[in-house]
C-alpha positions in Angstrom: 124.1 50.7 88.4 123.7 50.2 84.1 126.5 52.1 82.5 125.2 55.7 81.5 125.3 56.5 78.0 127.0 59.5 76.5 124.0 60.9 75.2 122.7 61.0 79.2 126.3 62.1 79.8 125.9 65.7 77.4 122.3 66.1 78.3 122.9 66.0 82.2 125.8 68.7 81.8 123.5 70.8 79.8 120.8 70.7 82.1 123.3 71.1 85.5 125.1 74.1 83.4 122.1 75.8 82.6 120.9 75.3 86.2 124.1 76.7 87.5 124.2 79.7 85.0 120.8 80.8 86.0 121.5 80.8 89.6 124.8 82.4 89.5 123.8 85.0 87.2 121.4 86.1 89.3 123.6 87.1 92.1 125.3 89.5 90.3 122.4 90.8 87.5 120.5 91.8 90.2 122.7 94.1 91.8 123.4 96.7 89.3 119.0 97.2 88.7 118.8 97.6 92.5 118.8 101.6 91.9 115.8 101.4 89.2 114.1 98.9 91.2 113.7 100.9 94.4 112.4 104.0 92.2 109.9 101.7 90.0 108.5 100.3 93.4 109.0 103.3 95.3 111.2 101.2 98.0 112.8 102.2 100.9 116.6 101.5 101.8 115.8 98.8 104.1 114.0 97.0 100.9 116.9 97.2 98.9 119.1 95.4 101.4 116.0 92.9 101.8 116.4 92.4 98.1 119.7 90.8 98.4 119.3 89.3 101.9 116.2 87.4 101.4 117.8 85.3 98.5 121.1 84.8 100.5 119.2 83.8 103.7 117.6 81.1 101.8 120.2 79.9 100.7 121.9 79.9 103.8 119.6 78.1 105.8 117.7 75.7 103.1 120.9 74.5 101.7 121.9 71.3 103.9 118.2 70.4 104.6 118.0 70.3 101.0 121.3 68.1 100.3 119.4 65.5 103.2 116.1 65.8 101.2 117.8 64.9 98.2 119.5 61.7 99.3 115.7 60.7 100.6 113.7 61.7 97.5 116.0 61.4 94.5 118.5 64.0 93.1 116.5 64.3 89.4 113.6 65.0 91.3 114.8 67.4 93.9 116.6 69.3 90.9 113.5 69.7 89.0 111.5 70.9 92.2 114.6 73.5 92.7 114.3 74.6 89.0 110.7 75.0 88.9 110.7 77.0 92.6 113.5 79.0 90.8 111.8 79.8 87.7 108.1 80.7 89.4 110.0 82.5 92.0 111.9 84.7 89.0 108.5 85.2 87.3 106.8 86.7 90.4 109.8 88.7 90.8 109.7 90.2 87.6 105.8 90.9 88.1 106.2 92.5 91.3 104.0 95.0 92.2 105.4 96.2 95.9 108.8 96.0 97.4 107.2 93.1 99.6 105.9 91.3 96.7 109.6 91.2 95.3 111.5 90.4 98.9 108.9 87.4 99.3 109.6 86.3 95.6 113.2 86.6 96.1 113.1 84.5 99.0 111.4 81.7 97.0 114.2 81.9 94.4 116.5 81.5 97.1 114.5 78.4 98.1 114.8 77.0 94.5 118.5 78.0 94.7 119.1 76.1 97.8 117.6 73.1 96.2 119.8 73.6 92.8 123.3 74.0 94.6 122.1 70.9 96.8 121.8 68.7 94.0 124.0 70.0 90.8 127.2 68.4 91.5 125.7 65.2 92.6 123.7 65.0 89.6 127.6 65.2 87.8 129.2 62.8 90.1 126.8 60.0 89.3 126.4 60.2 86.0 130.3 61.2 85.0 133.4 58.8 86.1 137.3 58.9 85.4 138.8 61.6 83.2 135.4 62.4 82.1 134.4 63.8 85.2 137.1 65.9 85.5 136.2 67.3 82.0 132.6 67.5 83.6 133.3 69.6 86.3 135.7 71.5 84.2 133.0 72.9 82.0 130.8 73.5 85.1 133.6 75.8 86.5 133.8 77.3 83.2 130.0 78.4 83.1 130.1 79.3 86.8 132.7 81.8 86.1 131.2 83.0 83.3 127.5 83.8 84.7 129.4 85.5 87.9 131.5 87.8 85.2 128.6 88.1 82.6 125.8 89.2 85.6 126.8 93.1 85.8 126.7 93.3 81.9 123.9 91.6 81.2 121.9 93.2 83.9 122.9 96.6 82.6 121.9 95.8 79.5 118.3 94.5 80.3 117.8 97.2 82.6 118.7 99.9 80.7 117.0 98.8 77.3 114.4 97.2 78.5 113.5 97.2 82.2 114.7 96.1 85.5 112.1 93.2 85.3 113.6 91.2 82.6 116.8 90.4 84.5 113.8 88.0 86.5 112.1 87.3 83.4 115.0 86.2 81.4 115.5 83.3 83.7 112.1 82.0 82.2 113.3 80.2 79.1 116.3 78.8 80.4 114.7 77.4 83.4 111.8 75.9 81.4 114.3 74.7 78.7 116.5 73.4 82.2 113.5 71.6 83.4 112.4 69.7 80.3 116.0 68.4 79.6 115.9 67.2 83.4 112.8 65.5 83.4 113.4 63.6 79.8 117.2 63.0 79.9 118.7 62.5 83.5 118.7 59.7 85.5 117.5 59.3 89.0 119.8 58.4 91.9 120.0 58.0 95.3 122.9 57.4 97.8 122.6 53.9 99.7 122.4 55.5 103.1 120.7 58.7 103.0 120.4 61.3 106.1 117.1 62.2 107.8 116.4 65.9 107.9 117.2 68.0 110.8 114.3 69.6 111.1 114.8 71.3 114.7 118.3 72.4 113.4 116.9 74.1 110.6 114.2 75.9 112.5 116.7 77.0 114.9 119.2 78.1 112.6 116.6 79.8 110.5 114.9 81.7 113.0 118.6 83.2 114.6 119.8 84.3 111.5 116.6 85.8 110.3 116.3 87.7 113.6 120.0 89.1 113.5 119.5 90.2 109.7 115.9 91.7 110.7 117.7 93.7 113.8 120.4 94.9 111.6 118.4 96.2 109.0 116.0 97.6 110.7 118.1 99.4 113.3 119.4 101.7 110.0 115.7 103.4 110.5 114.5 102.4 114.1 117.8 103.0 115.7 120.2 100.9 117.7 118.0 101.1 121.0 114.4 100.8 119.3 112.7 97.8 121.5 111.6 95.8 118.1 115.3 96.2 117.1 116.8 95.2 120.9 114.4 92.4 120.9 115.4 91.1 117.7 119.1 91.1 118.4 117.9 89.3 121.9 116.1 86.4 119.9 118.9 86.0 117.9 121.6 85.6 120.4 119.3 83.0 122.2 118.5 81.1 119.0 122.3 81.3 117.6 123.3 80.3 121.2 121.3 77.1 121.3 121.9 76.0 118.1 125.1 73.8 118.9 123.0 72.0 121.6 120.0 71.4 119.5 122.7 69.9 116.9 124.7 68.0 119.7 121.1 66.6 120.8 120.4 65.1 117.3 121.6 61.9 115.9 122.0 63.1 112.4 122.1 66.9 112.8 122.6 69.6 109.5 126.1 70.7 111.1 128.2 68.0 112.3 130.1 70.1 115.2 132.8 68.0 115.1 133.9 68.9 112.0 135.3 72.5 113.5 137.8 70.5 115.8 139.9 70.8 112.6 141.8 74.2 112.4 142.1 74.2 108.7 137.8 73.7 108.6 137.0 76.6 110.9 140.0 78.6 108.7 138.2 78.0 105.5 134.6 78.9 107.1 136.0 82.3 108.2 137.7 82.7 104.9 134.4 81.9 103.1 132.4 84.2 105.4 134.9 87.0 105.0 135.1 86.6 101.0 131.5 87.3 100.5 131.2 89.4 103.3 133.3 91.8 102.3 134.3 92.5 98.5 130.6 91.2 97.6 128.9 92.9 100.2 130.5 96.0 99.0 129.1 95.3 95.4 125.6 97.0 96.3 127.2 99.6 97.8 129.6 100.6 95.1 126.6 100.2 92.7 124.9 102.3 94.6 127.5 105.5 94.4 128.2 104.9 90.4 124.4 105.2 89.8 123.3 107.7 92.7 126.4 110.4 93.3 128.1 109.5 89.7 124.8 109.2 87.6 125.8 106.6 85.8 123.0 104.3 84.3 122.4 100.5 85.0 124.5 99.4 82.1 127.3 102.1 82.1 127.7 100.7 86.4 127.9 96.9 85.0 130.5 97.8 82.6 132.5 99.4 85.3 132.2 96.3 87.7 133.6 94.2 85.0 137.0 95.5 85.8 136.5 93.5 88.9 135.4 90.4 87.6 137.4 90.3 84.7 140.2 90.3 87.3 139.0 87.7 89.3 139.0 85.4 86.1 142.2 86.2 85.0 143.7 84.7 88.3 140.6 82.2 88.9 141.9 79.4 86.7 145.5 79.4 87.8 144.6 79.0 91.3 142.6 76.0 90.5 145.7 74.4 89.1 148.2 75.3 91.6 146.0 74.2 94.8 146.3 70.6 93.5 150.3 71.6 93.9 150.9 73.9 96.7 149.7 74.5 100.2 146.4 76.4 99.9 146.5 78.9 102.5 149.0 80.4 100.7 146.4 81.1 98.0 143.3 81.9 100.0 144.8 83.9 103.0 147.3 85.8 100.1 144.3 86.4 98.0 142.0 87.9 100.8 144.8 90.2 101.9 145.0 91.7 98.1 141.3 91.6 98.8 141.4 93.9 101.8 144.2 96.0 99.9 142.0 96.5 97.1 139.1 97.9 99.2 141.7 100.1 101.1 143.0 101.6 97.5 139.4 102.4 96.6 138.9 104.4 99.8 139.9 108.5 99.6 136.4 109.4 98.0 134.9 112.6 98.4 132.4 114.9 96.4 135.0 115.3 93.1 136.0 112.0 92.9 135.3 109.9 89.7 135.0 106.1 88.8 138.5 106.1 87.6 140.1 106.3 91.4 138.1 102.9 92.4 139.7 101.2 89.3 143.7 100.4 91.3 141.4 98.8 94.2 138.6 97.0 91.7 141.9 95.7 90.2 144.0 94.2 93.5 140.3 93.2 95.1 139.3 91.1 91.6 142.9 89.5 91.6 142.1 88.5 95.2 139.4 87.2 94.7 140.0 84.8 92.1 142.7 83.5 94.2 140.2 82.4 97.0 137.4 81.2 95.3 138.5 77.9 93.6 140.8 76.6 96.5 138.6 77.6 98.8 136.0 75.0 97.7 138.5 72.5 97.5 139.6 73.3 101.2 136.2 72.8 102.6 135.9 69.0 101.5 139.9 68.4 101.5 139.7 68.1 105.5 136.9 65.4 106.1 136.3 61.7 105.3 134.5 61.3 101.9 131.3 60.5 103.4 131.1 64.0 105.3 132.3 65.4 102.2 128.6 66.8 101.1 128.1 68.4 104.6 131.8 70.5 104.8 130.9 71.7 101.2 127.5 72.8 102.0 128.5 74.5 105.8 131.3 76.2 103.9 128.5 77.7 101.1 126.0 78.6 104.2 129.3 80.6 105.5 129.2 82.5 102.4 125.4 83.4 102.1 125.8 84.3 106.1 128.7 86.6 105.2 126.8 88.5 102.5 123.6 88.6 104.1 125.0 89.6 107.6 127.7 92.2 106.1 124.7 93.8 103.7 122.4 94.4 106.7 124.9 95.7 108.6 127.1 97.6 106.3 123.8 99.4 105.2 122.7 100.4 109.0 126.1 102.1 109.3 125.8 103.6 105.6 122.0 105.2 106.5 123.3 106.5 110.2 126.2 108.2 107.7 123.3 109.7 105.5 120.9 110.5 107.9 119.6 114.1 107.5 122.3 114.8 104.4 120.1 117.2 101.5 121.4 119.3 98.7 124.9 120.5 99.1 126.2 118.0 101.7 124.9 114.8 100.2 127.3 114.3 97.8 130.0 114.7 100.4 128.3 112.7 102.9 127.4 109.7 100.5 131.2 109.9 99.3 132.1 109.7 102.8 129.6 106.7 104.0 130.9 104.7 101.0 134.7 105.3 102.3 133.8 104.1 106.1 132.2 101.3 104.4 135.2 100.1 102.3 137.2 100.5 105.7 135.3 97.8 107.4 134.9 96.0 104.5 138.7 95.9 104.3 139.4 95.3 108.2 137.1 92.1 107.8 139.1 90.7 104.6 142.4 91.5 105.9 141.3 89.9 109.2 140.2 86.8 107.6 143.2 86.6 105.4 145.3 86.3 108.3 143.0 83.9 110.1 143.3 81.8 106.9 146.9 81.9 107.4 147.1 80.7 110.9 144.8 78.2 110.7 144.9 76.3 107.3 147.4 73.7 107.7 148.3 71.0 105.0 148.4 68.5 107.7 144.8 68.7 108.0 144.0 67.4 104.7 142.5 63.6 104.4 143.9 61.4 101.5 141.0 60.8 99.3 142.3 57.9 97.3 142.0 58.2 93.4 140.8 61.2 92.3 137.6 59.6 90.9 136.6 58.8 94.4 137.7 62.4 96.0 135.9 64.0 92.9 132.6 62.1 93.8 133.0 62.9 97.5 133.2 66.3 96.9 129.9 66.4 95.0 127.9 64.3 97.2 125.6 68.1 97.7 
């Protein structure tokens, strides 16, 4: 490949960082606006759950297939398509006139997001080499951290100052600028040996996951014994059980099941599921508590969540550096244990509680989150050969999205049962008790996954990847 000019390198970094900023901002910016969305569109509690889960499910189902498509048709082309789909999805979310339209548009955002996630780091790896690559990845990581932390505040500002619709419409100028730069400044590339798309695996996995989440969400309104719910669970069990069989029959499966023979890869996948399924899933219910019970507006709620995201940033940078010098299980495992401990510290809520009662738990859980996220990414690709790094990273991200989607659905079903029939004077007490119960469940999930990470993640499973540039390029295949 011909040498890439410094100008092309700079513009590629700008395009990728803009796309990443837009996607990760959207993860947290939406949460603080959920009560306003619910009131504006006269949405039910299950609609609120689907607003988050439609995005997470699309990401989980499409991340790996989109990486294969990028290998086949070109990374720049797919990146541009992803930006377009995400931007159009944002527009449709911003003008949504019904809960169903919003949910479908969120799914569209997830499709675009999956494409952008699957190609972003690969574009950086093909463009930068040597020390410049390390700098580029450092800038990208900083943008990722800032966008996630900024989400609650910006979401609160837009929702309180303008309307919840602007949390989606704000993506339009960013997406248009990123798309223009991509089409005019970014070079196209394809790997020499592209993987074919595993259509059968994608269909079975997606149908099974959607059935599971549908059953969990619908159970909150229909009840666990309802025929529709039971059928959804049975179908999910059959499809997800069939998925490993389908993958074994594929010449190029999207999930290489042999990766799960390595305890460290299993431990990293469990940690990814537990991280997003505990603290990040609880964000939804904490925001609902702050607004519905404590009567804070979107901005006031977003500012209070900054306690968590700020604590996360405080430990994330040191954890990233330490992961190169110490066994990562001593970061990931204790980090999840801190998350679990922080969630337990948030408990004890009752009808007279204030948000300050949550601060110690916010700080501890946030510090733990920062310890987990940075080394978890390196763990996913560190235990496989470079040629499998893209798939390994994709599987880890998929577990993250499955964790948040299934946990939000399951916790929501439990929460709705707790609130059933509560009115007037009993509502606040029942609401606080429900949040208290969810905190316990999420804490147990984080603690169990933290112990699993300590037991399963082993330094001897890591594969030498050669010179740093080679290792970084392998990590960024997808």
